[in-house]
N, C-alpha and C positions, 0 to 999 in steps of 0.2 A: 720195305714200303715202296711201292711203285706208283708214279703219277703219270697218267696218260691224258694228253690234251688234244682234242680235235679242232682244227681251224678250217673254216670254209672260205674259199677264195672269192673275192668280189670280181665281177665281170666288168668289161669296159662300158656296158650300158649304164644308164644313170644310177650308179650306186647299187646295182643289182647283184645277184649271186648266181654263179654258174652251178646248176644242179649237178651233184655228184662229185664235184671237185673238192676233195678233202685231203688235208695234210695231217698226218698223225705224228705227234711228238711223244716219244716215251723216254722218260728220264728219271733219275733218282735225285733226291734233294742233295744239293751241293755239287752235282756233276755238270750242271748246265753252265754255271759260273762259280768260280771259287769263293766269291764273297756272298753267295746265297746259302743261307743255312736253314730256312724254314720253308714249309709248304707254301705259305703266303708269298714269300719272296719269289719262289719259282713261278707261281701262277702269274704274278704281276709282271715278271720279266718276260715270260713267254707271250703274255697278252700284249705287252709293249712291242715286242718284235713282230708279232702278227700284225698289229696295227700299222707298223712301218711298211709292211709288205702289202697293205691293202686287204688284210684278212681280219676276220673276227672269230673269237673263240666260241664254239657252239657246244662243246662237251668237255667236262673235266671229270675224270674218273680217278678216284683214290682207292686203290686196292679193290677195283671192281665196282665201287659205288659211285654213281653219278652225282657229285655234290653240287654241280651247276643246276641240275633239275630240281634238287632239293631247295636250292636258293630261290628258284622261280616259283615253286609251289608255295614257299613261305611268303613271297611277295604277293602272290595272288590272294592268299588268305588274308593278309594285312589289308588288301584293297577290296575285299568282299567280291572277288572274282571279276573286278573291273580290269579288263585287259589293257585298256589305254593307259590307265593310271599305273599299272604294273610295268608297261613298256617304258613310260616316262621315268620310273624309278630305276629300271635296269639300264637305261641309256646313259645314265650318269656314272655307271660302273665301267672301269677300264676294259673288262672282258668284251663289252659290246660296243666300244667306241667307234669301230669301223663298220658296224652293221648297218645295212639298209633298213630303214624304218618299216617298210612294207614287209620285208622278209622276217624281220624281228617280230613284228606283230603276228604274222602267220605262224611263226614257230611257237610263240607264247600261247596262241590260240590252241595249238596242238597239245601243249603241256596241260592247258586248262581242260581240254576235252578228255585227255587220257587219265587225268587224276581226279576230275570232279564230275565226269559224265555219268557215273553209276552210283551217285549218292542215293541214300534211302529217301523215301518220300517226305518225311518230316524235315530232314535236313535240306532237301531240295526246295521245299516250300519256303523255308526261312531264307535260303539264298535267293530265290526268285523275288520275294518281297523286298529284300534288301537291295537287290540289283535294280528293281524298278525305281526305288528311291534314289539310288546312286545315279542311275541313267538320267533322270530328270535334272539332277544337280549338275551332272557332267555336261549336258548339252548347253546349259547356260554358261558354264565355265568355259567351254570350248568356243562359244560365240564371243565371249569376252577376250579369249586368247587371240582369236582371229582379228578382232577390232584393234588390239594392241600390236598386231602384226607378228604375233608369235605363231607363224604358220606351221612350224614343225609340230607343236603340240596340237594345234587345231586339226591338222590333217590326220594324224594318227588316231585321234579321238573320233573325229567325224567318220572315218573309214570303218572303225569298229562298230559304231552305232548304225551306220548305213548298212553294213552287212547283216545286222540284226533286224533290219526293216524299219528303222527310224526315218520317217519321211523328211523331217527337217534336216537331219544329217545328210541324207541322200541329196537333197537340194543343195545344201552348202558345199558338199563334196563336188557336185557338178559345177558350182560357181568357181571353186578353186581350180578345177581342170580347165574351165573356159577362160579364166583370166591368167592362168599360169602363176598364180600366187602360191608359193610353197611347194609346188610340184611342176614338172615339165608340162607345158600347155598341151592339152589333148582334147580337141573338140568332139571326137567320137566318144571318148570316155565321158565327157561332160554331158553329151546328149543322152547317153545310156543311163546315167544317174538321174538326170532330170526326168526321164521317162519313168523310172522306178517310183520316184516320189509323186509324179503327176498322176500315175495310175492309182495311187492311194488317195488322190483327191487333194494333194497339197497345191494351193492356189499359186503360190510363188513359183513352184516348179512347173505348173501348167503354163504360166506366163513365159518362163524361161525357155521351155520346150517350144512354145509358139515362136519365140524369137529365133531359135535355131532353125526351124523350118522356114521362117520368113527370109532369113539371110543365107540359107544353104550352108550352115555350119555344122559339120559332123554328120551330115546327111544331105541328100539331094534337096534343092530348094522346092518347096511345095506350099504355095500361098493358101490353098484350101485347108491343108492341115494346120497351118499357122492360125487361120481364122477359127478352126474348130477348137484348138487349145486355148486361144485367147478367150473364146466365148465361155469355155468351162470356168476359167479363172474369173472372168468378168461377172458371170452370174453368181459367183461367190462373194462379189464385192471388191475384188482386187482392182484398185484405181489405175495402176499402170496398164493392166490388161484392158480395162474399159477404154482408156485413151487409145491404146493400140488398135482395138477393135474399131473405134471411131475412125482412125487413120485408114484402115482397110476399106471401110464403107465409103469414106470420102474420095478415095482414089480408085475404087473398083478393083481392089486386089484380093483375089480369092473369093469375092462375092460380087454380085451386081452393084454398080455404083448407086448409092442411096444417101444423099446429103442429109435427109431428115434423120435417118438412122445414125449417121455420123454425129450430127448435133446432139442427138439423144444420149449417145454413149459418152461424148465429151462432157455433157452436163453432169452425168452421174459421177465421173471422175473429178470434174471441177468442183463439185459441191463437197467432195472429200478433201479438197485442198491441193489437188494435184496441179502443180504450176504449169506444166506443158499443156494439160487439158484446158486449163483456164485460158491460156493464150490461144489455143485452137478454137475454143468456143467464142472468144472475143473476135477472132478472125471471121468466124461464121456470121456473127452479127454485123461485122464491118463490111462484109462483101455480099450479104444477103444470100448465104448458102444454107439451105435447110431450115432457115428461120427468116422472118421478115427483117429487113435492114433496120438497125437500131444503134446509132452511134453512141448513145449513152450507155447502153448495155455493153457495147464493144469496149468502150473506155473503162468501164467498171471492171470487166473481167481482165483486161490488160493490166489494170492497176494491181489487182490481186496477185497476178503472176509476177509482175515487175517487182513488187515489194518482197517477193520470195527470192529474187535474184535472177529470174529467167531473162536472159539477154535479148531474145527475140521480142518478148513482151515489152521490155524496156525501150527497144527501138520503136515498136508500134505505138507505145504510149507517147513517145517523143513526137511522132508524126501527128498524133491526135492533138497535142498541145500546139504544135507549130501551125496547124491548119484550123484550129478552133473547132474540131469535130467531136461532139459528145462532151466537151469540156470547154470552158472559156479559153480563147486564144491567149497563150502565155509563152513568150519566147524564152524566158528564163527557165521555166519548167521544161520546155522542149530541150533546151541546152543541157539541163541537168540529166534528163533521161537518156539523151543521145550519148552523153559522156559515160554514163554507167554501162551502156551497151558497147560503146567503142572500146572501153577499157577491158572488156571481155573478148574483144577481137571481132566484133560484128562489122564487116566491111562497109555495109550501107550506112551504119551509124557513124563510122569514121568519116565517110564521104560527106554526110549531112553536117557533122560537127565542123568539118573543114569549111563548108559553106557559111556556117554561122560565124566562125571566126573571120572569114574573108569579108563578109558583109557587115560585121559588127551587130549581129542580131542576138540579143540576149546576153551579150558579152562585148567588151571593147574590141574594136577591130584589131586583128593581129594576123597578118599574112604569113608570118613565120610559123606560127602555130597551125594555121590552116595547111601550110606546106607539109608539116610533120604528119598530120593526119591523112593527107592525100598520099603521101609516100607510103604509109602503112596500108591504106586501102588499095592502092594500085599494086602493091606487092601481092595482094590476094586476087588480082585480076579485075578489079572494079574499073570499068572503062571510063565512067564519068570522072572518077578520081584521077585516072591517067591524064585525061584532057585538062582538068583543072590544075593538076600538078605542073604540066608542061607550060601552062600559061603563067601561073603565078611565080614560077622560079626566076623569071627574068625581071620581076619587080623587086627581087631581093638582092642584097649585096652579096658578094662572094663569101663574106664572113657569116652572114645570116644563113645562106644555103649550106655552108659547111657545118654550122652548128645544128641546123635542123636535120641534116643527114646523119650526123653523129647521134642525135637523140633518137632517130628512127632505128638506127642499128642496134641500140642497146635496149629498146623498148620490149617489154614482155607483157602479155595479157595478165590481168589479175584473176 
């Protein structure tokens, strides 16, 4: 009885495999180590040694029969030809512990194609119907895996579905490559997957591809292409794309500047609850760009965005309350909204908060607290904060200055 095991060497690239580098081990039970007496013992021991060398076992032949292929076929059948589920099952087995997931998936795909690619029509119809059902379930499960930061499971599954043309998976795979979550960051790969999904009409992918063009990520910067893809997504109702299209019109990026068009697209997104668009629309009413000046409308849109946690809107709403524009003047409300924005790191809010502490507006006068906020804002380059910091520090005792500086050093945005 002769057992032959082929192991494939991993390359130095991120967990990949060198094509054609194969090590062949031929042994008889009991000859590899004296304490090994069964076929299973030998397989596990060689697999362990291979793993220690950075290899994975890709073929196990027992008297000429590839028992590893038989194992993969069985797993494929158990999972109704769901390759991603099969890979997940195999990856927990010692034979594959050192395998790169992309290469393991590709190899299982080959086994699937070789063994199930010539099924008769009735069997194929059953498998196709079953796969459609499994595919839908799998995509939701993969999204759940991604949300819980199980990126290994998400990547393997999304890649399989993406290669089969699933637009949502193609977009999500692009997101993983763009962010470097679960895979080495690769902007060109991200853009390529976004394009595949975008060309199928996936609105999220169209928006993402627009961002890649706008920022020159994975491709040359092209604001006109960014506008074109934003528009495709915006016309499908994607709120983020509607807001971004408004930004392009407001600034004349990739299109002639048109404040009315900007306001119109901001409104579409704002009415869907998009916080950034709500703040942008509020700013249009605040400054009479594309719409007549209307402080009440400005304050109302700022409020909607501020209540969702948008820091810029919280600062803007604080200004409205401080000046009594669109809302009754209310220093305590101004103080409260400045605080929310300042705690998120908005330098102008930190500067204004310092002024309110220094002057006792909406809060008891507290120059030490003012100094803390001006220290934080000046660290971001706010020149008004620098000036105020340098003035007030001489009104503080050495102990107060030291305490304020210590508080500023350990401060972190919420």
